[in-house]
Each structure stands twice: as C-alpha cells, then as structure tokens.
C-alpha positions in Angstrom: 12.0 8.5 -13.8 11.0 6.6 -10.5 11.9 9.6 -8.6 10.4 11.9 -10.7 7.0 10.1 -10.8 7.2 9.4 -7.0 7.4 13.3 -6.6 4.6 13.9 -8.9 2.0 12.1 -6.5 1.0 15.0 -4.6 -0.4 16.5 -7.8 -2.1 13.2 -9.0 -3.5 12.9 -5.5 -5.0 16.6 -5.7 -6.5 15.9 -9.0 -8.0 12.6 -7.9 -9.5 14.4 -4.8 -11.1 16.9 -7.3 -12.6 14.6 -9.4 -15.4 11.8 -9.1 -17.4 13.0 -6.1 -20.3 11.8 -7.3 -19.1 8.4 -8.3 -17.9 8.0 -4.5 -20.8 9.5 -2.9 -23.0 7.0 -5.0 -20.6 4.1 -4.1 -20.8 5.4 -0.5 -24.8 5.0 -0.5 -24.8 1.7 -1.9 -22.4 0.1 0.6 -24.3 1.9 3.7 -27.5 0.3 2.1 -26.3 -3.3 1.1 -25.8 -6.2 3.8 -22.6 -8.1 3.2 -22.1 -11.6 4.6 -18.5 -11.6 2.6 -16.0 -8.7 1.6 -12.8 -9.8 -0.6 -10.1 -7.8 -2.0 -8.3 -8.9 -5.4 -5.3 -7.7 -6.5 -1.4 -8.3 -7.0 1.6 -6.9 -6.3 1.6 -3.1 -5.0 -2.1 -3.1 -5.6 -2.5 -6.1 -3.1 -0.7 -4.0 -0.7 -2.9 -0.8 -1.4 -5.7 -3.4 -0.9 -4.2 -4.7 2.7 -4.5 -1.3 3.8 -7.9 -0.4 2.6 -9.1 -3.6 4.2 -7.4 -2.4 7.4 -9.6 0.7 7.3 -12.6 -1.3 6.4 -12.3 -3.8 9.3 -11.1 -1.0 11.9 -13.7 1.6 11.1 -17.0 -0.6 9.7 -16.1 -3.6 11.6 -16.5 -5.7 8.4 -14.1 -8.4 8.3 -12.2 -8.2 4.8 -10.2 -11.1 3.4 -7.7 -11.1 0.1 -9.0 -13.8 -2.4 -6.5 -16.6 -3.5 -7.3 -15.7 -7.3 -6.5 -19.3 -8.5 -9.8 -20.5 -6.6 -11.5 -18.8 -9.7 -9.0 -18.8 -12.6 -7.3 -22.3 -12.1 -9.5 -24.5 -9.2 -12.9 -23.4 -10.6 -14.1 -23.4 -7.3 -17.9 -23.3 -6.6 -17.7 -19.9 -4.8 -20.7 -18.4 -3.1 -21.1 -14.8 -4.6 -24.2 -13.5 -3.0 -24.2 -11.0 -0.4 -20.5 -10.1 -1.4 -18.5 -7.0 -1.6 -15.4 -7.6 -4.1 -13.0 -4.9 -4.5 -10.2 -4.9 -7.2 -7.3 -2.2 -7.0 -4.9 -2.2 -10.1 -2.5 -0.1 -12.1 -3.3 -1.5 -15.5 -6.4 -3.5 -15.0 -5.0 -6.1 -17.6 -4.3 -9.0 -15.6 -6.5 -12.4 -16.3 -6.3 -13.2 -12.8 -7.5 -10.2 -11.5 -10.1 -9.5 -14.4 -11.8 -12.8 -14.3 -12.9 -13.1 -10.3 -14.3 -9.5 -10.8 -16.5 -11.0 -13.7 -17.1 -14.3 -11.7 -18.2 -12.3 -8.7 -20.3 -9.7 -10.6 -22.1 -12.6 -12.8 -23.0 -14.1 -9.4 -24.5 -11.3 -8.2 -22.1 -9.4 -6.0 -21.1 -6.1 -5.6 -18.0 -5.4 -7.6 -15.7 -2.4 -7.2 -12.3 -1.5 -9.5 -10.2 1.2 -8.5 -8.0 1.2 -11.4 -5.8 3.5 -13.3 -6.6 2.9 -16.6 -10.7 3.4 -16.9 -10.5 1.5 -20.4 -9.1 -1.3 -19.3 -10.8 -5.0 -19.0 -11.3 -4.7 -15.3 -12.8 -1.3 -15.4 -15.5 -2.9 -18.1 -15.8 -6.0 -15.6 -16.8 -4.2 -12.4 -19.9 -2.6 -11.6 -18.3 0.4 -10.3 -15.3 1.4 -11.8 -13.4 4.7 -10.5 -10.3 6.1 -11.8 -7.1 6.3 -9.8 -6.1 9.5 -11.8 -2.2 8.8 -11.5 -1.7 9.4 -15.3 0.6 7.3 -17.3 3.3 5.7 -15.0 6.6 5.3 -17.2 8.9 3.6 -14.7 8.4 -0.3 -14.0 8.0 0.5 -10.1 5.0 1.7 -9.2 5.0 4.8 -6.9 2.5 7.4 -7.9 0.1 4.8 -8.7 0.5 3.1 -5.4 -0.1 6.4 -3.4 -3.2 7.1 -5.5 -4.5 3.7 -5.0 -3.9 4.1 -1.2 -6.2 7.4 -1.5 -8.8 5.9 -3.6 -9.2 3.0 -0.8 -9.3 5.6 1.9 -12.0 7.6 -0.2 -13.9 4.3 -0.5 -14.0 3.9 3.3 -14.9 7.6 3.8 -17.6 7.6 1.5 -19.0 4.1 2.9 -18.8 5.4 6.7 -19.9 9.1 5.5 -17.3 10.3 8.0 -16.5 14.4 7.3 -13.4 14.0 9.6 -11.6 11.2 7.1 -12.9 13.2 4.1 -11.4 16.3 5.8 -8.0 14.8 6.4 -8.0 13.4 2.6 -8.2 16.9 1.4 -5.4 17.9 3.1 -3.2 15.1 1.7 -1.6 16.9 -1.5 0.3 19.4 1.3 1.3 16.5 3.5 2.8 14.6 0.6 4.6 17.6 -0.4 6.1 18.0 2.8 7.1 14.4 3.0 9.2 14.5 0.0 11.6 16.8 1.9 12.4 14.4 4.6 15.7 13.5 4.8 16.4 9.6 4.9 20.1 9.9 4.1 21.2 8.0 7.1 19.3 4.7 5.5 21.2 4.9 2.7 24.4 4.8 4.2 23.2 1.6 5.9 21.5 0.1 3.3 23.9 0.6 0.2 26.2 -2.4 1.2 23.5 -4.5 2.5 22.9 -7.7 1.5 19.3 -8.5 3.2 17.0 -6.7 5.4 13.9 -6.9 7.5 11.2 -4.5 7.1 8.7 -4.1 10.0 5.4 -2.7 10.6 2.1 -3.8 12.4 -1.6 -3.3 11.9 -2.1 0.0 9.6 1.7 0.3 8.7 2.1 -3.4 7.8 1.0 -2.5 4.3 4.0 -0.2 4.4 6.4 -2.6 5.4 5.2 -5.0 2.6 5.4 -2.4 -0.1 8.7 -1.4 0.9 10.0 -4.7 1.0 8.9 -5.3 -2.5 10.6 -2.0 -3.8 14.0 -3.2 -2.2 14.0 -5.9 -4.1 12.6 -4.6 -7.3 14.7 -1.5 -7.6 17.9 -2.4 -5.5 18.2 -6.2 -5.5 18.1 -6.2 -1.9 16.3 -9.4 -0.1 13.8 -8.0 1.8 11.4 -9.6 3.8 8.3 -8.0 5.6 7.2 -8.9 8.9 4.6 -7.8 11.5 6.0 -6.7 14.7 4.2 -9.1 16.3 5.7 -12.1 14.3 9.3 -11.3 14.3 9.9 -12.7 17.7 9.2 -16.1 16.5 11.2 -17.7 13.4 12.6 -14.4 12.0 14.3 -13.7 15.3 16.9 -16.6 14.7 18.1 -14.3 11.2 19.2 -11.5 13.6 22.7 -10.9 14.4 25.3 -8.3 14.8 24.6 -5.5 12.4 21.6 -7.0 10.7 19.6 -4.4 9.1 15.9 -3.7 10.1 13.7 -1.0 9.3 10.4 -0.4 11.4 7.7 2.0 10.4 6.2 2.9 13.7 3.4 5.1 12.5 1.1 6.9 15.0 -1.8 4.8 16.8 -2.3 1.7 19.0 0.5 -0.3 17.6 3.2 2.3 17.6 4.2 1.7 21.4 5.0 -2.1 20.7 7.3 -1.3 17.7 8.9 1.2 19.4 9.8 -1.5 22.2 10.9 -3.8 19.5 13.4 -1.4 18.1 14.7 -1.4 21.5 14.8 -4.8 21.9 16.4 -5.5 18.4 19.0 -3.0 19.1 19.9 -4.8 22.3 20.4 -7.6 20.1 22.9 -5.9 18.0 20.8 -5.2 14.8 21.3 -2.3 13.1 17.9 -0.7 13.3 16.7 2.0 11.2 13.6 3.5 12.8 11.1 5.6 11.0 8.8 7.3 13.7 7.4 10.8 13.9 9.3 13.7 14.9 8.0 13.6 18.5 9.7 9.9 18.7 13.4 10.8 20.3 15.0 7.7 19.5 14.0 7.6 15.7 16.6 7.3 13.1 14.4 8.3 10.2 11.4 11.1 10.3 8.0 9.7 9.2 5.8 12.5 8.3 2.6 12.8 9.4 -0.8 13.4 8.0 -4.2 15.3 9.2 -5.5 12.0 10.7 -3.1 8.8 12.0 -5.2 6.6 9.6 -3.8 8.3 6.8 0.1 8.2 7.9 1.1 5.5 6.0 0.2 7.3 2.7 2.8 9.8 3.8 5.1 7.6 5.2 5.6 5.6 1.6 5.9 8.7 -0.1 9.3 9.5 2.2 10.6 6.4 1.5 10.0 6.2 -2.1 12.5 8.9 -2.1 14.8 7.3 -0.5 14.5 4.1 -2.3 15.2 5.8 -5.9 18.2 7.5 -4.4 19.2 3.6 -2.5 19.0 2.4 -6.0 21.5 4.6 -7.7 23.8 4.2 -4.6 23.9 0.6 -5.4 24.8 1.4 -9.0 21.5 0.3 -10.2 18.6 1.7 -12.5 15.2 2.1 -10.6 13.6 2.4 -14.1 14.9 -0.8 -15.5 14.8 -3.4 -12.8 15.8 -6.9 -13.8 13.6 -9.5 -15.5 10.3 -7.2 -14.8 8.2 -5.3 -17.2 5.2 -2.8 -16.2 2.4 -5.0 -17.2 2.5 -8.3 -15.7 -0.5 -10.9 -16.9 -1.1 -14.4 -14.9 -3.7 -16.6 -14.9 
C-alpha cells in the first residue's frame, strides 16, 4: 500500500494544481499586503519536514525569517506569546493533533494571519485557521505518509509562488506531475543492496535538500527499523564524524543549487574515510551512485527527489523482511498535547 500510494502522488499533485487557484491567489494578495514581524511554522513529523521546505523557500525567495514553533510553549507552558503581526503556517495530513490545532487557535485569536494546508479540510485544524486549503492527496491508508508529504511540499511551494507572484515558479509547479512520474522510474536498487543488511545510517542534505534528508531518515526508521539520523552537510564534520568507520553507510542528497558543490566534496571526503557513500545526485554528476530526478526549476527538485526515494524505501522494507504498511507501535493519526 505504501508503494501504491507513493506511485499515485503525481495524480494527486495534478489534482491539487487544478484546484483552489482562487484560494491561493487570495492568500497571496493577503500576504503581499500584510507586514509580518514574525513568521512561524506549526507541525509534527513528516508535516514538519514539509514546513521546513516551505520555510526555506520563504526565506530564500522572500527574505522573511521563519522559525518552527515549539508547540509546548502554547499547549503546556501557556507562554504569553506576542501574536500581532505574525504569520502562522501549519501543515497536516489529519488536522487532528491538539498540539497543532491549539497554537493555530491561539495565534488566530490574537490577530495573527493563520494558514492551514491540510488534507482533511473538515478537520479541527482546518476550522481553526483563517485560511484553510486542502492538499488533495485523497485518503491515505498506509501509516507511512508518502503522497500526503509530496502534496504538502507542493502546497508549500504554491503558497510561496502566490505570495511572490512568480510566474516562473508557477510554471515549474505545473510541470511537476510529469517530473514525478519520471522520478518513479529511477533505479535505486544499489541502495537496497547496501542498506538491507545495515543497522544504522546517516542521511545528509544541506539547504533546500535538508528537509528531504529529515524525511528520508524518518522513513528509514518507520518502515525499515533502520536507525537513521539526518544531518546538514555543514554539521557532519563536527561530532557525527566520530561515528564514521569502514563501511558506515551514508546517503547524501545533492540536489542542484548553491549547496551541491559542498555536498559532492563531502561525499568524496567520506569515501576517503572508508564510509559506504550512496551519493544521490542528478545525471550530470558522474560520481553519483543514485540518480536524482530534476524538476523544471532547482527549487522544486526536493519534491521529485523524495518521490524516487519513497519507491526505494518501500522496496527496502520488504527486503528487510518488514511490512511498510504496518510499522511497529505506530498508527496513522498521532495526537499529542
């Protein structure tokens, strides 16, 4: 089921892109006409990784600093947070968790602009936000989020395109369904050969590819019981370097953009230290181990990168004798305070 749902992501994205254009345009006008002193994201798990991607686009393209809110400040600490001139963006598949819903209510009640990108448009989160736009992923049966994560990333990029009023980014989004379908055909079987017997792994990205490293790390744990940690390529040379030994597996997502050269250099250095590097990079990188698909613009590359990864992750779970549709101790909807 995980694989089936991952393969359906392109159709879900096509549906999303054909829907809610007026809602995004209205939101874009609101964001352009409002002065924000603070911008926050509010999410958990895979949705938080999608928020990290959207936040990177907002900071890189619009120059607004975005922080991830520790939700316990609202739900447990009851901290007197200043809400005026604030933009709060939440992404969720279910829209059910109290620690996501309550902060959105708090900020909206305080006069902030609140946005929910949510798959269940009748959920408490959707009702709590001033602007609620559906992800259009359809019902997701597998515990491991795939198509809902991809549609979350697309929704975040659509928000940025509407805010920036950027026709180039919008055109790139329109081409995504075709790029996603192509991504499902990439052969990542060399990763399965390395990772099927592995006990632990580091997953590395930087800049716009770091949210993909976070999501891949979560999926390794969730569907393959593989102890995985995500690191920025700029951080791995600090404490994590002590873990590197002969044969230590390392997946590096080197998507296009200003961080790619440093990640390629890191891959070379880690190979020199004996690590078993799986370098995921576009086809023009000769030293790659896994081919990363590309989108119409580099800012959208992480979306098609995770599509290729999901296909491999489902196959890896089976190769490790596990059921990716029934991860141990997990359920589809998690409610925390």
